[in-house]
C-alpha positions in Angstrom: 125.9 89.9 120.6 124.1 86.6 120.0 121.5 87.6 122.5 120.8 90.9 120.8 120.3 89.1 117.4 118.1 86.5 119.1 116.1 89.4 120.5 115.6 90.8 117.0 114.1 87.4 115.9 111.6 87.5 118.8 110.6 91.0 118.0 110.0 90.2 114.3 108.0 87.1 115.2 105.8 89.2 117.6 105.2 91.8 114.9 104.1 89.1 112.5 101.8 87.6 115.1 100.1 91.0 115.7 99.7 91.8 112.0 102.2 94.7 112.3 105.0 93.3 110.1 106.0 95.5 107.3 107.3 94.5 103.8 108.1 96.1 100.5 106.6 95.7 97.1 109.2 95.8 94.3 107.8 98.1 91.6 109.1 97.5 88.1 107.6 100.5 86.3 107.4 104.3 86.6 105.0 105.7 89.1 101.5 105.9 87.7 98.0 104.6 88.3 99.0 101.3 86.9 102.2 99.6 88.3 103.9 96.3 87.6 104.6 94.4 90.9 106.2 91.0 90.7 105.3 90.8 87.1 101.6 91.6 87.6 99.8 94.8 86.6 97.9 96.4 89.5 95.6 99.5 89.7 97.4 101.8 92.2 95.4 103.5 95.0 98.3 104.1 97.5 100.6 106.6 95.8 101.0 110.2 97.0 101.5 111.3 93.3 98.2 113.2 93.7 98.4 115.2 90.5 99.9 112.5 88.3 103.2 114.4 87.7 105.8 111.8 88.7 106.2 110.5 85.2 105.3 113.7 83.3 107.3 114.1 80.0 108.0 117.8 80.6 109.4 117.1 84.1 111.5 114.2 82.8 112.8 116.4 80.0 113.7 119.2 82.5 115.5 116.6 84.7 117.4 115.1 81.7 118.6 118.5 80.4 119.7 119.7 83.8 121.6 116.4 84.3 123.4 117.1 81.1 124.2 120.6 82.2 125.0 120.2 85.9 125.8 116.4 86.2 124.1 114.2 88.9 125.5 115.0 92.3 125.6 118.5 93.9 129.0 117.7 95.4 128.6 119.4 98.7 126.3 121.0 101.3 124.6 124.3 100.3 127.0 126.3 102.6 130.1 124.9 101.0 129.9 124.7 97.2 126.7 122.8 96.6 124.2 125.7 96.2 123.6 125.7 92.5 121.9 128.3 90.4 119.0 125.9 89.9 118.5 125.7 93.7 118.5 129.4 94.0 116.0 130.0 91.2 113.6 127.4 92.7 113.8 129.0 96.1 112.9 132.4 94.6 110.0 130.9 92.6 108.7 129.0 95.6 108.7 132.2 97.7 106.7 134.0 95.0 104.3 131.1 94.5 103.5 130.8 98.3 103.4 134.6 98.9 106.4 134.5 101.2 109.5 136.7 101.4 111.9 133.8 101.1 112.1 130.0 100.8 114.8 127.4 101.7 115.3 124.0 100.2 115.7 120.9 102.3 116.6 117.4 101.1 113.4 115.8 102.6 110.4 116.9 104.5 111.6 114.9 107.5 114.8 116.9 107.5 112.9 120.1 107.1 110.7 119.5 110.1 113.5 118.3 112.4 115.7 121.2 111.3 113.1 124.0 111.8 111.8 123.0 115.2 115.2 122.2 116.7 116.6 125.4 115.3 113.9 127.6 116.7 113.4 126.0 120.1 115.4 124.8 123.1 115.3 124.3 126.8 112.9 126.8 128.4 110.7 127.0 125.3 107.5 125.1 124.6 106.1 123.3 121.5 102.4 122.3 121.1 101.6 119.6 118.6 98.4 118.0 117.3 98.2 114.4 118.5 98.0 113.0 114.9 101.0 115.1 113.6 103.4 113.3 111.3 106.3 111.5 113.0 108.8 114.0 111.7 107.0 116.9 113.5 106.8 114.9 116.7 110.4 113.9 116.5 111.4 117.5 115.9 109.6 118.6 119.0 111.2 115.9 121.1 114.8 116.5 120.0 114.4 120.3 120.4 114.6 120.0 124.2 111.5 122.2 124.5 108.7 121.3 126.8 106.5 119.1 124.7 102.7 119.3 124.7 100.2 117.3 122.5 96.7 118.6 122.1 93.6 116.7 121.0 93.4 116.2 117.3 92.1 119.2 115.4 90.8 120.6 118.7 91.4 124.4 119.1 89.9 124.4 122.7 92.4 121.6 123.8 95.3 123.7 122.4 94.0 126.8 124.1 93.8 125.1 127.4 97.3 123.8 127.2 98.6 127.2 126.2 96.8 128.8 129.1 98.8 126.6 131.5 102.2 127.3 130.0 104.3 130.4 130.8 107.3 129.7 128.5 108.8 132.8 126.8 108.9 131.2 123.3 106.0 129.0 122.1 105.5 127.2 118.8 102.3 125.6 117.6 102.9 122.9 115.0 100.3 121.1 112.9 100.0 119.0 109.7 97.8 120.8 107.1 96.2 117.8 105.6 96.6 114.8 107.9 98.3 112.1 106.0 96.5 109.1 107.4 92.9 110.5 107.7 92.8 113.1 104.9 91.1 115.7 107.1 92.2 119.4 107.3 93.6 121.1 110.3 91.4 124.0 111.6 94.1 126.5 110.5 92.1 129.7 110.7 91.2 128.9 114.4 94.9 128.0 115.1 95.9 131.4 113.5 93.7 133.3 115.9 94.9 131.3 118.9 98.6 131.8 117.9 98.0 135.6 117.6 96.1 135.8 120.9 98.8 133.7 122.7 101.8 135.4 121.1 102.9 132.1 119.7 104.4 131.1 116.4 102.5 128.8 114.0 104.1 126.2 111.8 102.1 124.3 109.2 103.4 121.2 107.5 101.5 121.3 104.2 103.1 118.2 102.6 99.8 116.7 101.5 98.1 120.0 100.6 100.8 121.6 98.6 99.9 121.3 94.9 96.5 119.9 95.7 94.7 122.6 97.7 94.1 126.2 96.7 93.3 127.9 93.4 96.8 127.7 92.1 97.9 124.7 94.2 99.8 126.8 96.8 98.2 124.7 99.5 96.1 125.3 102.6 97.2 128.8 103.3 95.9 129.8 99.8 92.8 127.6 100.4 91.9 129.5 103.6 93.2 132.9 102.3 96.0 133.2 104.9 99.1 135.2 104.6 102.7 135.0 105.9 101.6 137.0 108.9 99.0 134.3 109.7 101.2 131.3 109.0 104.8 132.5 109.6 106.4 129.0 109.0 105.2 127.0 106.0 106.7 123.7 105.0 105.9 121.8 101.8 107.3 118.8 100.0 107.8 117.9 96.3 107.5 114.2 96.5 103.7 114.2 96.6 101.6 116.6 94.6 104.7 117.9 92.7 105.9 114.4 91.6 109.6 115.1 92.3 111.7 115.0 95.5 112.7 117.2 98.3 111.1 119.9 100.5 111.2 123.6 101.4 110.3 126.0 104.2 109.0 129.5 103.4 108.5 132.5 105.5 110.1 135.9 106.4 113.6 136.8 105.4 114.7 136.6 109.1 113.2 133.1 109.5 115.1 131.8 106.5 118.4 133.4 107.6 118.1 131.9 111.1 117.5 128.5 109.5 120.5 128.8 107.3 122.6 129.6 110.4 121.1 127.1 112.8 119.2 124.2 111.1 121.5 121.3 111.5 119.7 119.2 108.9 120.3 122.0 106.3 123.9 122.8 107.3 125.3 119.3 107.6 123.9 117.5 104.5 124.6 117.4 100.8 122.3 119.6 98.7 119.7 118.1 96.4 121.0 117.3 92.9 120.5 120.4 90.7 118.6 118.3 88.2 115.9 117.6 90.9 115.6 121.4 91.4 115.1 122.0 87.6 112.6 119.2 87.4 110.7 120.8 90.3 110.7 124.2 88.6 109.1 122.5 85.6 106.6 120.9 87.9 105.8 124.2 89.6 104.6 125.6 86.2 102.4 122.6 85.6 100.9 122.8 89.1 100.1 126.5 88.8 98.7 126.4 85.2 97.0 123.0 84.9 94.1 123.6 87.2 92.1 120.7 85.7 94.2 118.4 87.7 92.8 119.7 91.0 89.3 120.0 89.6 89.4 116.4 88.4 90.9 115.2 91.7 88.0 116.8 93.6 85.4 115.1 91.3 87.0 111.7 91.8 87.1 112.2 95.6 83.4 113.1 95.6 82.7 110.0 93.5 84.6 107.7 95.9 83.0 109.3 99.0 79.5 109.0 97.6 80.0 105.4 96.5 81.6 104.3 99.8 78.7 105.9 101.7 76.1 104.0 99.5 77.9 100.8 100.4 78.0 101.5 104.1 81.8 101.6 104.2 83.4 103.4 107.2 85.3 105.9 105.1 86.4 109.1 106.9 85.1 112.4 105.6 87.8 114.1 103.4 88.3 117.2 101.3 91.7 115.9 100.1 93.0 113.1 97.9 93.3 110.8 101.0 90.5 108.5 102.1 90.8 106.2 105.1 88.6 103.1 105.3 88.7 102.3 109.0 88.9 98.6 109.8 90.2 98.5 113.4 91.9 95.1 113.6 95.4 95.0 112.1 95.2 91.4 111.0 91.9 92.0 109.2 93.3 95.1 107.5 96.2 93.1 106.2 93.9 90.4 104.9 91.7 92.9 103.1 94.7 94.6 101.5 95.9 91.1 100.3 92.4 90.3 99.0 92.3 93.5 97.0 95.8 92.8 95.6 94.5 89.4 94.4 91.9 91.4 92.4 94.6 93.6 90.9 94.1 96.6 93.2 96.9 98.0 95.4 95.8 99.7 98.6 98.1 100.0 101.7 97.2 98.5 105.0 98.1 101.1 107.6 98.6 99.9 111.2 100.0 101.0 114.5 102.4 102.6 115.4 101.7 104.8 112.3 98.2 105.4 113.6 96.6 104.9 117.1 95.9 101.3 118.3 92.5 100.0 117.1 92.3 102.3 114.1 94.0 100.2 111.4 92.8 101.2 108.0 93.1 100.9 104.3 94.5 104.2 103.1 93.1 105.0 99.7 94.8 107.8 97.7 93.6 109.2 94.4 95.4 110.8 91.5 94.3 113.2 88.9 95.1 110.6 86.2 92.6 108.1 87.7 89.4 107.8 85.7 85.8 107.4 87.1 85.8 103.8 86.0 88.9 103.1 88.2 86.9 104.4 91.2 84.0 102.2 90.3 86.3 99.2 90.0 87.8 99.9 93.5 84.3 100.2 95.0 83.2 96.9 93.4 86.2 95.2 94.8 85.6 96.7 98.3 82.0 95.6 98.2 83.2 92.0 97.6 86.0 91.8 100.2 85.0 94.3 102.9 81.3 93.8 103.4 
């Protein structure tokens, strides 16, 4: 046992040496564009609260009232006695919002992805995943037991070639919608065509597009004008654009019933607190009706992209709220993040294994409650520390 613990120490030392050691900031305030960390106020550019709803008074009030009515815990799994009226109403509203027949709540996006892929596939089947998919999608493919293929990032021709060499009876194509570390969009219309031509199912994880993309915030399927027939399996989360917590999968009635019967991460876990479901119902109304949030987010993104280009910063092209400033070296990325923090600006240093080796970056995320002067302040700080 002593040897194992000693091995841990060596691993931790090596992570520090490589600039890959991770640590946690202790936040003392609600989520917003300004946070208090270790007693110091910082301007926040690393939250996924894209629409600025995590601390919205209407959502807080809905949560508070539901907690008074239903208590805190749900008490059980959905299939025992934990499926509350609030859960059921949210599922029905999500199905209507996304233009799907039915929706199913999961406790987290990670659990949704593991549950869906492992429920639909097994030995003798095949799964095809974008190389830059989120870890939960990759893990879902691996634990399913299906033959696991990874195609080149956002490259339909690479996917088509791999499909052409596979003769499995059941095949599933899986992609992020908005890629969380780069901010670019998957070529979903092309993937839809390939899936149709190859008789394969298509699953889109729209965690970072849901609420942000599309006219009403229904995500990339709405953005591209795609239906349930085009994207049969749609996953979205609430902890980002919606400002709450949890996830869902939407699709046909048959898909949802199969998941209820077979998705282990749904069957064998306690349901979300009903108060979370009610808070998300309130958030859904705000997302759909307050279109100014998406419009402002787009304007802020354009301001950041233009300013970064003028400064000669290596920022990836992005139509989303996510902007990656590629640095390359992990140690240098950590140093830049620390230098920004000294200037009162919080930007995460993202390093391997989250992203490929040699692509360490500052991941800058915007919120609809940022103001243009906040973008300018960030650009001024980047000019001083990164050039």
